[in-house]
C-alpha positions as CSV (number, residue, x, y, z in Angstrom):
1,X,75.6,119.9,129.3
2,X,76.3,116.7,128.6
3,X,79.3,115.1,126.5
4,X,79.1,111.9,123.9
5,X,81.6,110.2,122.7
6,X,81.2,108.1,119.7
7,X,83.4,105.7,117.7
8,X,83.8,105.1,113.8
9,X,85.7,103.2,111.2
10,X,86.9,104.5,108.0
11,X,87.1,102.6,104.9
12,X,89.4,104.0,102.5
13,X,92.2,106.9,102.7
14,X,89.9,109.8,102.1
15,X,86.5,109.7,102.8
16,X,83.7,112.1,104.4
17,X,81.2,110.2,106.4
18,X,77.8,111.9,107.0
19,X,77.3,112.1,110.8
20,X,74.3,114.2,111.0
21,X,71.8,111.5,112.1
22,X,73.9,110.9,115.2
23,X,74.9,114.1,116.3
24,X,71.0,115.3,115.9
25,X,70.1,112.0,117.9
26,X,72.6,113.2,120.9
27,X,70.7,116.4,121.2
28,X,67.4,114.6,121.2
29,X,68.8,112.4,123.9
30,X,70.2,115.5,126.1
31,X,66.6,117.3,125.6
32,X,68.2,120.6,124.7
33,X,65.6,122.9,123.3
34,X,67.7,126.0,122.9
35,X,71.9,126.2,123.0
36,X,75.0,124.9,120.8
37,X,76.7,121.9,120.1
38,X,80.3,121.2,120.0
39,X,81.4,118.8,117.7
40,X,85.5,117.9,118.1
41,X,87.5,115.2,116.3
42,X,90.7,114.7,118.3
43,X,93.1,113.3,115.6
44,X,95.6,115.7,113.5
45,X,94.7,113.6,110.0
46,X,90.8,113.9,110.5
47,X,88.2,116.9,110.9
48,X,84.9,118.0,110.5
49,X,83.1,119.9,108.4
50,X,79.6,121.3,107.5
51,X,78.5,121.0,103.8
52,X,75.8,119.7,101.5
53,X,74.5,116.2,102.0
54,X,71.7,116.3,98.6
55,X,74.4,115.6,96.2
56,X,77.3,112.7,97.2
57,X,79.3,114.2,94.2
58,X,79.9,117.5,96.3
59,X,81.8,115.0,98.6
60,X,83.8,113.5,95.8
61,X,84.4,117.0,94.8
62,X,85.7,118.2,97.7
63,X,88.2,115.2,97.9
64,X,89.3,116.2,94.7
65,X,89.6,120.1,95.3
66,X,92.0,118.6,98.8
67,X,94.0,116.9,96.8
68,X,94.9,119.5,94.1
69,X,95.3,122.1,96.7
70,X,97.4,119.9,99.4
71,X,99.1,117.3,97.0
72,X,101.9,114.9,98.5
73,X,105.2,115.7,97.7
74,X,108.6,114.6,97.9
75,X,109.8,117.8,99.9
76,X,108.0,117.2,102.9
77,X,110.0,116.1,106.3
78,X,107.7,113.9,108.1
79,X,108.5,110.6,108.2
80,X,105.2,108.9,108.2
81,X,105.0,110.2,105.0
82,X,100.7,111.6,105.7
83,X,101.8,115.7,105.7
84,X,99.0,115.9,103.2
85,X,96.7,114.6,105.5
86,X,97.9,116.9,108.3
87,X,97.6,120.2,106.1
88,X,94.0,118.9,105.0
89,X,93.1,118.6,108.7
90,X,94.3,121.7,109.6
91,X,92.5,124.0,106.4
92,X,89.4,121.6,107.3
93,X,89.1,122.3,111.6
94,X,89.1,119.9,114.0
95,X,85.4,121.3,115.4
96,X,82.4,122.7,114.4
97,X,79.9,124.8,116.8
98,X,75.8,124.3,115.6
99,X,73.4,126.1,117.1
100,X,70.1,124.0,118.6
101,X,66.9,125.5,118.0
102,X,63.8,124.1,119.1
103,X,65.4,121.1,119.7
104,X,67.0,120.7,116.3
105,X,70.2,121.5,115.2
106,X,69.9,124.6,113.0
107,X,71.5,123.3,109.5
108,X,70.3,124.6,106.6
109,X,68.0,122.6,104.5
110,X,70.8,121.1,102.3
111,X,73.7,121.2,105.3
112,X,74.6,118.0,106.8
113,X,78.4,117.5,109.0
114,X,80.8,115.0,108.2
115,X,83.6,113.5,109.7
116,X,86.6,113.9,107.3
117,X,89.2,111.0,106.8
118,X,92.3,111.8,105.2
119,X,94.8,109.1,106.6
120,X,92.7,106.0,106.7
121,X,91.5,103.5,107.2
122,X,91.6,103.6,111.0
123,X,89.1,102.9,113.9
124,X,88.6,107.1,115.0
125,X,86.5,108.6,117.5
126,X,84.7,112.3,118.2
127,X,83.0,114.2,120.6
128,X,79.6,115.7,120.8
129,X,78.6,118.6,123.5
130,X,75.9,119.9,123.9
131,X,75.0,122.7,126.6
132,X,71.7,124.4,127.1
133,X,71.2,128.1,127.0
């Protein structure tokens, strides 16, 4: 078992950042052939998702869809004015678990891991925990 901490700087209010290579490198560094990998985001206005990494339009469309589903509303009471970011984070989730098989993340052909920023720009962090079978 090993725990890795990563820092990430986001550059806009909302964006999806591909973190697949960093997570894959942590798995490789730990030398785990079979096991699981947990990716955790310790923020209430950010999240992590697995989605298509072949067409960047998918990232754009995901953010567009989330904005439509969770628009800013005048009725929100949270004083920081970022309630829609909290809703998006809760919907997407703060963790993903990926199977490690033959020393690699068991992701589909078109899948990648994305850090989801909903209240940037900010300096953020995320954790990767690898565990052997």
